[in-house]
Backbone as CSV, one residue per row, in Angstrom:
resi,resn,N_x,N_y,N_z,CA_x,CA_y,CA_z,C_x,C_y,C_z
1,ASP,0.797,-1.214,0.000,0.000,0.000,0.000,0.833,1.268,0.000
2,GLY,2.168,1.147,-0.018,3.036,2.317,-0.106,3.103,3.154,1.138
3,ALA,2.540,2.663,2.258,2.435,3.475,3.458,3.512,3.144,4.480
4,ASP,4.698,2.756,3.979,5.820,2.418,4.844,5.472,1.312,5.813
5,THR,4.770,0.305,5.343,4.402,-0.838,6.166,4.309,-2.072,5.290
6,ASP,4.577,-3.220,5.858,4.460,-4.479,5.126,3.064,-5.068,5.212
7,ASP,2.173,-4.432,5.966,0.846,-4.984,6.192,-0.019,-4.863,4.946
8,THR,-0.835,-5.879,4.712,-1.859,-5.815,3.682,-3.126,-5.267,4.308
9,VAL,-3.704,-4.257,3.674,-4.866,-3.598,4.268,-6.041,-3.689,3.313
10,GLY,-7.245,-3.685,3.886,-8.441,-3.809,3.084,-9.196,-2.513,2.918
11,GLU,-8.550,-1.407,3.249,-9.194,-0.109,3.104,-8.130,0.911,2.721
12,PRO,-8.535,2.065,2.176,-7.547,3.067,1.777,-6.665,3.482,2.948
13,THR,-5.372,3.608,2.670,-4.392,3.982,3.676,-3.564,5.144,3.155
14,ARG,-3.397,6.163,3.954,-2.643,7.329,3.517,-1.165,6.993,3.370
15,LEU,-0.553,7.469,2.279,0.873,7.311,2.068,1.601,8.421,2.796
16,ASP,2.457,8.059,3.711,3.157,9.035,4.533,4.052,9.930,3.682
17,GLY,4.106,11.198,4.048,5.056,12.119,3.447,4.657,12.688,2.107
18,LEU,3.441,12.422,1.632,3.004,12.933,0.342,1.885,13.942,0.533
19,SER,1.990,15.076,-0.165,0.936,16.093,-0.119,1.012,16.918,-1.397
20,GLY,-0.064,17.623,-1.702,-0.085,18.456,-2.898,0.021,17.678,-4.187
21,VAL,-0.412,16.414,-4.183,-0.261,15.551,-5.351,-1.288,15.928,-6.428
22,VAL,-0.816,16.091,-7.669,-1.697,16.424,-8.791,-1.787,15.285,-9.804
23,TYR,-0.823,14.345,-9.795,-0.871,13.145,-10.623,-0.521,11.948,-9.759
24,VAL,-1.255,10.867,-9.949,-0.920,9.611,-9.289,-1.233,8.481,-10.253
25,ASP,-0.376,7.442,-10.259,-0.594,6.302,-11.131,-0.053,5.069,-10.431
26,SER,-0.621,3.911,-10.755,-0.152,2.662,-10.153,-0.193,1.551,-11.178
27,GLY,0.703,0.556,-10.983,0.739,-0.619,-11.825,0.393,-1.850,-11.024
28,SER,1.088,-2.956,-11.300,0.815,-4.196,-10.565,1.133,-4.029,-9.083
29,ILE,2.351,-3.575,-8.788,2.716,-3.235,-7.410,3.433,-1.891,-7.364
30,GLN,3.495,-1.205,-8.518,4.249,0.026,-8.612,3.335,1.224,-8.407
31,GLY,3.941,2.328,-8.033,3.189,3.563,-7.953,4.084,4.753,-8.173
32,ILE,3.482,5.889,-8.512,4.232,7.118,-8.708,3.301,8.299,-8.484
33,THR,3.845,9.372,-7.924,3.058,10.584,-7.708,3.854,11.796,-8.182
34,LEU,3.127,12.847,-8.544,3.709,14.130,-8.924,2.964,15.215,-8.172
35,SER,3.696,16.050,-7.459,3.069,17.138,-6.719,3.049,18.405,-7.555
36,GLY,2.262,19.371,-7.110,2.182,20.637,-7.816,3.505,21.374,-7.864
37,SER,4.394,21.081,-6.925,5.710,21.713,-6.900,6.716,21.006,-7.797
38,GLY,6.307,19.885,-8.421,7.186,19.148,-9.310,7.899,17.977,-8.679
39,SER,7.645,17.704,-7.400,8.295,16.573,-6.740,7.707,15.254,-7.220
40,VAL,8.583,14.283,-7.492,8.172,12.963,-7.959,8.604,11.919,-6.938
41,TYR,7.653,11.120,-6.453,7.945,9.986,-5.577,7.451,8.719,-6.253
42,TYR,8.199,7.625,-6.054,7.830,6.365,-6.701,8.147,5.196,-5.790
43,TRP,7.481,4.073,-6.034,7.729,2.840,-5.290,7.409,1.649,-6.184
44,PRO,8.033,0.462,-5.950,9.115,0.222,-4.998,10.369,0.981,-5.411
45,SER,11.248,1.269,-4.469,12.378,2.146,-4.738,13.626,1.406,-5.181
46,ALA,13.597,0.079,-5.214,14.756,-0.710,-5.615,14.272,-2.054,-6.151
47,PRO,15.113,-2.782,-6.919,14.659,-4.021,-7.562,14.041,-5.034,-6.616
48,ASP,14.600,-5.182,-5.422,14.135,-6.227,-4.518,13.270,-5.691,-3.385
49,SER,12.890,-4.420,-3.452,12.076,-3.856,-2.381,10.594,-4.036,-2.674
50,GLY,9.776,-3.881,-1.668,8.343,-4.063,-1.813,7.614,-2.750,-1.974
51,ILE,6.298,-2.835,-1.963,5.492,-1.641,-2.184,5.496,-0.708,-0.977
52,ASP,6.147,-1.145,0.113,6.196,-0.294,1.294,7.375,0.670,1.253
53,THR,8.150,0.685,0.199,9.289,1.591,0.102,9.062,2.569,-1.028
54,LYS,9.285,3.834,-0.764,9.159,4.852,-1.802,10.380,5.753,-1.753
55,ALA,10.670,6.393,-2.872,11.836,7.247,-2.983,11.485,8.479,-3.793
56,LYS,12.233,9.534,-3.599,12.060,10.747,-4.391,12.985,10.684,-5.590
57,GLN,12.450,11.014,-6.768,13.251,11.022,-7.988,13.777,12.437,-8.208
58,ASP,15.068,12.630,-7.943,15.685,13.950,-8.057,16.576,14.090,-9.280
59,SER,16.587,13.086,-10.168,17.558,13.073,-11.264,16.952,13.329,-12.637
60,LEU,15.686,13.755,-12.697,15.097,14.116,-13.986,15.805,15.347,-14.539
61,SER,15.969,15.409,-15.853,16.731,16.503,-16.448,15.981,17.822,-16.409
62,CYS,14.650,17.768,-16.422,13.821,18.974,-16.421,12.605,18.727,-15.524
63,THR,11.644,19.640,-15.516,10.510,19.573,-14.598,9.445,18.600,-15.105
64,ALA,9.033,17.680,-14.251,8.009,16.703,-14.621,6.633,17.355,-14.687
65,THR,5.853,16.986,-15.721,4.484,17.475,-15.862,3.457,16.346,-15.833
66,GLU,3.871,15.121,-16.176,3.022,13.934,-16.085,3.900,12.753,-15.705
67,VAL,3.310,11.767,-15.015,4.064,10.583,-14.605,3.202,9.336,-14.783
68,SER,3.862,8.177,-14.899,3.136,6.919,-15.004,4.034,5.796,-14.508
69,ALA,3.409,4.734,-13.983,4.127,3.576,-13.448,3.687,2.324,-14.186
70,GLY,4.639,1.399,-14.431,4.316,0.171,-15.132,5.188,-0.976,-14.681
71,GLY,4.972,-2.128,-15.304,5.784,-3.298,-15.009,4.986,-4.445,-14.443
72,GLY,5.699,-5.532,-14.148,5.074,-6.758,-13.683,4.828,-6.775,-12.198
73,SER,4.561,-7.973,-11.697,4.149,-8.130,-10.309,5.306,-8.243,-9.338
74,GLY,6.541,-8.221,-9.822,7.704,-8.249,-8.954,8.393,-6.903,-8.937
75,GLY,9.003,-6.559,-7.803,9.679,-5.278,-7.710,10.737,-5.101,-8.776
76,ALA,11.433,-6.189,-9.148,12.496,-6.110,-10.141,11.980,-5.894,-11.552
77,GLN,10.666,-5.969,-11.764,10.074,-5.724,-13.083,9.498,-4.324,-13.215
78,SER,9.631,-3.518,-12.195,9.000,-2.199,-12.169,9.746,-1.184,-13.028
79,PHE,8.988,-0.258,-13.595,9.595,0.885,-14.258,8.638,2.067,-14.183
80,TRP,9.185,3.254,-14.396,8.415,4.482,-14.281,8.853,5.439,-15.375
81,CYS,7.957,6.308,-15.818,8.278,7.310,-16.834,7.659,8.646,-16.460
82,ALA,8.259,9.713,-16.964,7.748,11.059,-16.734,7.914,11.896,-17.987
83,ILE,6.909,12.705,-18.293,7.078,13.765,-19.278,7.738,14.933,-18.564
84,THR,8.824,15.440,-19.144,9.494,16.582,-18.540,9.556,17.737,-19.534
85,VAL,9.475,18.951,-19.006,9.524,20.153,-19.824,10.678,21.017,-19.334
86,CYS,11.547,21.419,-20.256,12.720,22.225,-19.915,12.404,23.718,-20.037
87,THR,13.295,24.541,-19.529,13.066,25.988,-19.527,12.999,26.563,-20.933
88,ASP,13.607,25.872,-21.910,13.536,26.360,-23.288,12.291,25.871,-24.016
89,GLY,11.415,25.152,-23.294,10.163,24.685,-23.862,10.208,23.304,-24.483
90,THR,11.383,22.710,-24.581,11.479,21.371,-25.153,10.956,20.318,-24.197
91,ASN,10.417,19.254,-24.760,9.852,18.145,-23.988,10.741,16.921,-24.081
92,ASN,10.689,16.090,-23.041,11.309,14.771,-23.054,10.355,13.787,-22.403
93,VAL,10.541,12.511,-22.696,9.989,11.449,-21.866,11.175,10.710,-21.275
94,GLU,11.241,10.663,-19.956,12.362,10.027,-19.270,11.847,8.848,-18.451
95,CYS,12.575,7.722,-18.508,12.157,6.504,-17.825,13.292,5.939,-16.987
96,TRP,12.925,5.173,-15.958,13.920,4.506,-15.132,13.312,3.230,-14.557
97,GLY,14.194,2.321,-14.094,13.746,1.058,-13.532,14.253,-0.123,-14.335
98,ASP,13.436,-1.165,-14.432,13.809,-2.375,-15.157,13.798,-2.113,-16.655
99,GLY,14.921,-2.377,-17.306,15.025,-2.138,-18.741,14.700,-3.338,-19.595
100,GLY,14.331,-4.468,-18.972,13.992,-5.662,-19.745,12.835,-5.414,-20.698
101,ASP,12.834,-6.112,-21.817,11.780,-5.980,-22.836,11.718,-4.578,-23.413
102,TYR,12.833,-3.854,-23.359,12.955,-2.540,-23.998,12.009,-1.501,-23.395
103,LYS,11.631,-1.701,-22.126,10.607,-0.839,-21.526,11.050,0.611,-21.330
104,LEU,12.362,0.864,-21.324,12.840,2.224,-21.084,13.056,3.011,-22.372
105,GLY,12.733,2.391,-23.511,12.814,3.112,-24.779,14.220,3.394,-25.244
106,GLN,15.135,2.467,-24.961,16.543,2.662,-25.318,16.948,1.867,-26.547
107,GLY,16.128,1.832,-27.552,16.459,1.126,-28.776,16.635,-0.352,-28.522
108,SER,17.772,-0.893,-28.933,18.006,-2.323,-28.785,18.509,-2.703,-27.402
109,SER,18.678,-1.728,-26.511,19.220,-2.007,-25.187,18.124,-2.350,-24.195
110,SER,18.403,-3.334,-23.348,17.496,-3.671,-22.259,18.172,-3.440,-20.915
111,THR,19.097,-2.486,-20.867,19.853,-2.194,-19.653,18.951,-1.561,-18.596
112,ASP,19.125,-1.982,-17.341,18.386,-1.389,-16.232,18.973,-0.024,-15.870
113,HIS,18.111,0.875,-15.454,18.527,2.186,-14.941,17.680,2.474,-13.706
114,TRP,18.119,1.981,-12.564,17.261,2.021,-11.386,17.192,3.377,-10.721
115,SER,18.222,4.177,-10.801,18.178,5.456,-10.098,18.188,6.653,-11.028
116,THR,18.875,6.550,-12.166,19.018,7.691,-13.066,18.138,7.516,-14.297
117,PRO,17.186,8.404,-14.532,16.317,8.288,-15.704,17.092,8.466,-17.006
118,VAL,16.569,7.853,-18.065,17.131,8.013,-19.409,16.016,8.483,-20.335
119,ALA,16.369,9.327,-21.299,15.388,9.837,-22.261,15.024,8.758,-23.264
120,VAL,13.748,8.633,-23.562,13.296,7.690,-24.585,13.901,8.103,-25.915
121,ASP,14.507,7.157,-26.594,15.254,7.410,-27.821,14.398,7.111,-29.044
122,GLY,14.118,8.127,-29.856,13.387,7.902,-31.095,12.052,8.590,-31.201
123,LEU,11.635,9.298,-30.154,10.381,10.055,-30.239,10.574,11.283,-31.129
124,PRO,9.565,11.654,-31.903,9.684,12.867,-32.717,9.629,14.103,-31.827
125,THR,10.192,15.194,-32.304,10.088,16.463,-31.584,8.629,16.899,-31.553
126,GLY,8.179,17.358,-30.392,6.792,17.797,-30.291,6.363,17.985,-28.864
127,ASN,5.076,18.181,-28.674,4.490,18.352,-27.353,3.939,17.020,-26.887
128,TYR,4.465,16.486,-25.790,4.070,15.181,-25.300,3.013,15.313,-24.207
129,THR,1.961,14.503,-24.322,0.895,14.474,-23.316,0.390,13.047,-23.173
130,GLU,-0.435,12.823,-22.161,-1.175,11.570,-21.983,-0.256,10.346,-21.948
131,LEU,0.781,10.409,-21.134,1.719,9.300,-20.961,1.051,8.145,-20.222
132,SER,1.276,6.923,-20.715,0.730,5.741,-20.043,1.738,4.603,-20.115
133,CYS,2.071,4.023,-18.940,2.939,2.851,-18.862,2.092,1.626,-18.545
134,GLY,2.358,0.519,-19.218,1.652,-0.728,-18.971,2.574,-1.797,-18.433
135,TYR,2.216,-3.045,-18.664,2.988,-4.170,-18.139,4.323,-4.303,-18.856
136,PHE,4.326,-4.189,-20.186,5.534,-4.419,-20.975,5.983,-3.199,-21.773
137,GLY,5.278,-2.085,-21.712,5.669,-0.947,-22.530,4.851,0.282,-22.221
138,SER,5.054,1.322,-23.025,4.432,2.619,-22.771,4.045,3.286,-24.080
139,CYS,3.139,4.267,-23.965,2.753,5.096,-25.109,2.602,6.537,-24.644
140,VAL,2.710,7.463,-25.600,2.495,8.871,-25.322,1.875,9.514,-26.559
141,VAL,1.055,10.518,-26.343,0.464,11.284,-27.440,1.414,12.424,-27.805
142,VAL,1.645,12.621,-29.103,2.528,13.673,-29.587,1.713,14.691,-30.385
143,ASP,1.739,15.938,-29.925,1.065,17.062,-30.594,-0.432,16.862,-30.771
144,GLY,-1.013,15.926,-30.021,-2.445,15.681,-30.136,-2.858,15.063,-31.453
145,THR,-1.878,14.582,-32.226,-2.196,14.060,-33.561,-1.699,12.639,-33.791
146,SER,-0.892,12.096,-32.907,-0.369,10.745,-33.110,-0.034,10.120,-31.765
147,ALA,0.022,8.789,-31.742,0.430,8.050,-30.546,1.696,7.273,-30.886
148,TRP,2.681,7.327,-29.988,3.960,6.648,-30.154,4.186,5.716,-28.982
149,CYS,4.717,4.521,-29.272,4.855,3.497,-28.236,6.234,2.842,-28.292
150,TRP,6.631,2.248,-27.152,7.893,1.517,-27.068,7.748,0.412,-26.022
151,GLY,8.619,-0.606,-26.149,8.575,-1.735,-25.231,8.566,-3.052,-25.982
152,TRP,7.942,-4.054,-25.384,7.886,-5.404,-25.947,6.798,-5.477,-27.008
153,ASN,7.159,-6.008,-28.189,6.246,-5.945,-29.333,5.986,-7.307,-29.950
154,ASN,6.260,-8.383,-29.226,6.143,-9.715,-29.814,4.715,-10.075,-30.214
155,GLN,3.730,-9.435,-29.623,2.335,-9.729,-29.954,1.625,-8.476,-30.488
156,TYR,2.340,-7.710,-31.319,1.783,-6.512,-31.965,1.334,-5.465,-30.950
157,SER,1.953,-5.462,-29.775,1.485,-4.616,-28.680,1.731,-3.128,-28.897
158,LEU,2.638,-2.777,-29.817,2.970,-1.364,-30.011,2.134,-0.695,-31.103
159,GLY,1.336,-1.480,-31.833,0.381,-0.887,-32.752,0.932,-0.450,-34.092
160,ASP,2.142,-0.921,-34.441,2.686,-0.532,-35.744,2.527,-1.624,-36.789
161,GLY,1.810,-2.692,-36.440,1.564,-3.767,-37.387,2.705,-4.742,-37.542
162,THR,3.753,-4.622,-36.691,4.880,-5.543,-36.747,5.091,-6.164,-35.361
163,THR,6.044,-7.085,-35.308,6.467,-7.640,-34.018,7.933,-7.295,-33.762
164,ASN,8.392,-6.196,-34.340,9.786,-5.783,-34.164,9.989,-5.177,-32.783
165,ASN,11.015,-5.648,-32.089,11.356,-5.114,-30.777,12.478,-4.091,-30.884
166,GLY,12.664,-3.323,-29.837,13.799,-2.415,-29.749,13.657,-1.135,-30.536
167,VAL,12.442,-0.744,-30.886,12.235,0.497,-31.624,11.076,1.265,-31.002
168,VAL,11.130,2.593,-31.114,10.009,3.461,-30.744,9.208,3.708,-32.013
169,VAL,7.916,3.420,-31.982,7.140,3.422,-33.225,5.867,4.251,-33.086
170,GLU,5.383,4.740,-34.220,4.105,5.422,-34.275,2.997,4.395,-34.493
171,VAL,1.917,4.509,-33.753,0.768,3.634,-33.939,0.178,3.895,-35.318
172,GLN,-0.063,2.832,-36.046,-0.569,2.937,-37.412,-2.060,2.589,-37.472
173,GLY,-2.766,3.233,-38.405,-4.139,2.850,-38.693,-5.208,3.520,-37.870
174,LEU,-4.863,4.487,-37.009,-5.908,5.216,-36.292,-6.767,5.977,-37.300
175,SER,-8.066,5.982,-37.076,-8.989,6.494,-38.095,-9.145,8.004,-38.076
176,GLU,-8.618,8.659,-37.053,-8.773,10.106,-36.940,-7.406,10.773,-36.821
177,ALA,-7.349,12.055,-37.212,-6.108,12.816,-37.137,-5.886,13.443,-35.774
178,VAL,-6.868,13.326,-34.899,-6.757,13.854,-33.537,-6.707,12.686,-32.567
179,VAL,-5.685,12.672,-31.696,-5.564,11.652,-30.653,-5.711,12.348,-29.312
180,ASN,-6.735,11.965,-28.564,-7.031,12.630,-27.302,-6.245,12.059,-26.132
181,THR,-6.225,10.752,-26.032,-5.554,10.103,-24.907,-5.216,8.672,-25.285
182,VAL,-4.335,8.050,-24.510,-3.936,6.671,-24.755,-3.750,5.980,-23.417
183,GLU,-4.077,4.708,-23.369,-3.943,3.926,-22.137,-3.379,2.554,-22.492
184,VAL,-2.314,2.142,-21.765,-1.632,0.878,-22.025,-1.949,-0.108,-20.910
185,GLY,-2.254,-1.359,-21.303,-2.541,-2.399,-20.326,-1.484,-3.478,-20.329
186,TYR,-1.905,-4.740,-20.365,-0.985,-5.867,-20.286,-0.280,-6.105,-21.625
187,LEU,-1.020,-6.511,-22.629,-0.475,-6.676,-23.976,-1.244,-5.865,-25.005
188,THR,-2.107,-4.997,-24.546,-2.916,-4.182,-25.438,-2.862,-2.721,-25.023
189,ALA,-3.329,-1.856,-25.913,-3.460,-0.436,-25.607,-4.652,0.101,-26.374
190,CYS,-5.201,1.205,-25.909,-6.338,1.842,-26.574,-6.130,3.345,-26.596
191,ALA,-6.729,3.997,-27.582,-6.676,5.449,-27.696,-8.070,5.996,-27.942
192,SER,-8.311,7.168,-27.399,-9.504,7.940,-27.745,-9.111,8.891,-28.861
193,VAL,-9.868,8.856,-29.966,-9.500,9.653,-31.131,-10.699,10.443,-31.635
194,GLY,-10.395,11.550,-32.312,-11.430,12.338,-32.967,-12.252,13.179,-32.008
195,SER,-13.064,14.050,-32.584,-13.877,14.972,-31.789,-14.980,14.276,-31.031
196,THR,-15.353,13.078,-31.463,-16.396,12.334,-30.769,-15.837,11.334,-29.759
197,GLY,-14.516,11.238,-29.667,-13.900,10.368,-28.674,-14.074,8.884,-28.949
198,LYS,-13.989,8.480,-30.210,-14.027,7.064,-30.526,-12.850,6.344,-29.878
199,VAL,-13.034,5.102,-29.480,-11.972,4.300,-28.864,-11.502,3.247,-29.846
200,GLU,-10.206,3.202,-30.091,-9.600,2.230,-30.989,-8.441,1.554,-30.257
201,CYS,-8.324,0.243,-30.399,-7.371,-0.541,-29.615,-6.493,-1.412,-30.511
202,TRP,-5.367,-1.809,-29.959,-4.437,-2.685,-30.670,-3.719,-3.576,-29.681
């Protein structure tokens, strides 16, 4: 429950030391928060730690505006990502944690980065919004007109019509030129598109 305790609880429990939170996300056992002041906390804080440990992420290159948590049911499978905005207005998506299955967006590398975030390699220049991390990968909306994904692609999970791994790809075949939001699950993802908010999945 992230409340600095090993106990399993059957009701909501306050996470100690967190306030002013404007974004919160959780995965199988992972979680992440973003406060209005830009502070980012995440858990588990290390490969072998449980959900009762959280840490502050102080190594992002710029100010976080959105955050998301993903990964499997073990602490060593956890990863987290953040959209960051720099003072010159440029955007990045930065990820850290378990690099297996290309979840950190580092091309052909599956190297772990547990403490220091790395920028996703291969995203087009643009305005990033609606970040979502799932079990094996992540997606983000770029300029409100396209969705880009990275991670494990053996079952067409990235939406580019291939099973190629180790690449950041644009989702193909969306029926509208406007992409409102995207959400990533286990091996699938869905997007809301167009002015009427149609949902399309892959």
